[in-house]
C-alpha positions in Angstrom: 163.0 23.1 115.6 165.7 25.7 115.1 169.1 25.5 116.8 171.3 28.6 116.9 175.0 29.5 117.3 177.0 32.6 116.4 180.5 33.4 115.4 182.5 36.6 115.8 185.7 37.1 113.8 188.2 39.9 114.1 191.0 40.8 111.6 192.4 38.8 108.7 192.0 35.1 108.1 195.5 34.1 109.1 196.2 36.6 111.8 192.7 37.1 113.2 190.8 35.2 115.9 187.2 34.7 116.8 184.8 33.1 119.2 181.8 30.8 119.0 178.7 31.0 121.1 175.7 28.7 121.3 172.3 29.2 122.8 172.8 26.4 125.3 175.9 28.1 126.6 178.1 25.0 126.0 180.0 27.3 123.6 180.4 30.6 125.3 182.8 32.9 123.5 184.9 29.7 122.8 188.0 30.8 121.0 189.0 29.7 117.5 191.6 30.9 115.0 193.8 29.9 112.1 196.1 28.1 114.6 193.3 26.2 116.3 192.0 25.1 112.9 195.2 24.3 111.0 198.2 24.0 113.2 197.3 23.2 116.9 195.9 19.7 117.2 196.0 19.5 121.0 192.9 21.7 121.4 194.5 23.9 124.1 194.1 27.1 122.1 190.4 26.6 121.3 188.2 24.8 118.9 187.6 24.7 115.2 184.6 24.0 112.9 185.8 20.6 111.9 186.1 19.4 115.6 182.6 20.6 116.2 181.3 18.7 113.1 183.0 15.6 114.4 181.5 16.0 117.8 178.0 16.6 116.3 178.4 13.5 114.2 179.5 11.3 117.1 176.7 12.5 119.3 174.0 12.2 116.6 175.1 8.8 115.5 175.2 7.4 119.1 171.7 8.7 119.8 170.3 7.4 116.5 171.9 4.0 117.1 170.5 3.9 120.6 167.0 4.5 119.3 167.3 1.9 116.6 168.8 -0.8 118.9 166.1 -0.2 121.5 163.4 -0.3 118.8 164.8 -3.7 117.7 164.5 -5.0 121.2 168.2 -4.6 122.2 168.5 -1.6 124.5 172.2 -0.7 124.7 174.1 -0.4 128.0 176.8 1.8 126.5 177.8 3.3 123.1 181.2 4.9 122.7 181.7 6.6 119.4 184.8 8.5 118.2 184.5 10.5 115.0 187.7 11.4 113.0 187.2 14.0 110.3 189.7 14.2 107.5 190.3 17.6 105.8 192.8 18.0 103.0 194.2 20.9 100.9 193.0 20.3 97.4 194.4 22.7 94.8 194.8 25.4 97.4 191.4 25.0 99.0 190.6 22.9 102.1 188.0 20.3 101.7 186.4 17.9 104.2 187.0 14.5 102.6 185.3 12.2 105.1 184.5 11.1 108.6 185.3 7.7 110.2 183.1 6.6 113.0 184.7 4.2 115.4 182.1 2.5 117.7 182.5 0.2 120.7 179.2 -1.0 122.1 177.8 -3.0 125.0 174.5 -4.4 123.8 173.2 -7.4 125.7 171.6 -10.3 123.8 172.4 -9.1 120.2 174.3 -11.1 117.6 177.2 -9.5 115.8 175.3 -9.8 112.5 172.2 -8.0 113.9 174.4 -5.4 115.5 176.4 -4.6 112.4 173.2 -4.2 110.3 171.6 -1.8 112.8 174.9 0.1 113.3 175.3 0.5 109.5 171.7 1.7 109.2 172.1 4.3 111.9 175.2 5.5 110.1 173.2 6.1 106.9 170.1 7.6 108.6 171.2 9.8 111.5 170.4 13.5 110.6 174.1 14.6 110.7 175.1 11.7 108.4 172.4 12.7 106.0 173.5 16.4 106.1 177.1 15.3 105.4 176.0 13.2 102.3 178.6 14.8 100.1 181.5 13.2 101.9 182.5 9.6 102.6 181.3 8.2 106.0 182.9 5.0 107.2 182.2 2.9 110.3 184.1 0.4 112.4 181.7 -1.1 114.9 182.6 -3.7 117.6 180.7 -5.3 120.5 182.8 -5.1 123.6 
């Protein structure tokens, strides 16, 4: 399986701008720039790589957890995952330091202990978590 996306960038790093496009069309010349990455947190000017990583992680984790819960005999009704990526300037270079996953789940018939075990396992084993193994990944999981 190969998934593809492309980036186009024009001009310098701080003054330039670019666009991102994915094969699915979900990203179709979606704008990104220094401002969308480092100064504009409202998302109105476009996206940024870190937001896309957070979205990918939230989506991957939710799907992996759904498979694991269903496999354990507890098919979920709803899983809501928010991913918060932290990036810091370290000695003049930006580094992604971690991602916190915040999950609220409706899973009929499961005990909190069983749920926490499966939720933690999904955090460790979803493909995006495994790809992000160089950073801290934390989880808050609650049945609701």
